[in-house]
Steps between C-alpha positions, in 0.01 A plus 500: 500500500788739570661459158206637297466798738872574477490474121200732483672755726816486292302553180314793655824656626655467155197663335498788746875557459474503121207740514683731741803515271278599209341779705828642638489825303396799703493853371772716648341745747426832331581377147258611230403319182662632184292489184703566185357737243280341233731522201570278200835405657337400830235290325766334283711420806197356686398285204852352483473353851462121514137386534387490863760756614385797705728793584408758764725794586510707816704804603630594844672814626703285743861405435600197296662341808188540714274342234744211441523431875119483523474241220796291616284403797221377272684312227837372384749748350620398155814617324488480123842370392458668157407844633744776417674642804535871554244629250489879501292772342670747264529745792701239696222403744523131592197278425423268791304181432398199710273198453293300749332167420182402688486131409741206496619561143878493443498818290280776357427312181345208689334712769127568494520797738794737542586869522770728373591806703681786330617850583462739326182443301582522127251508217572550131278768351447522125449831325720803469650685791773750425537367146556140618269228361456350848620557853512344843259597774713449813338542840665490841267226630532127552312278256350166604388277212299188584502226236240224530476208260220248479597136480526375144199291403564127506486326164232234482607177334 
């Protein structure tokens, strides 16, 4: 009689743990949702995302370090081995970037829920400004981008 109860409890504990890992994302206190402008470039970028992928961006006035510390307590930091080190803007400002995975995936590609944190916020803007065919919109805020991917549908034999 004890074996079935133990097995049921183990199964329940596993299910609750898996569900908790999937729900680990919490919005950074005070962060606000960023909605990009509705432009042809934005629509083209969104349509190029893999099916079932949802991207949500948030901005915070808090420092990069403070935001990263908050998320390190909720997920697992991930270092992309292919990421360039020491990226800088033309004015010499250093671009800081970190990643946190919220599931058991080994990397971002396999993860179904992860965030990137970046300071400063950089957005490419098309159109002319000062005779240039496009320019960067750089803001002194920290960007939090949540990426969520649905599980790929199983092929039926």
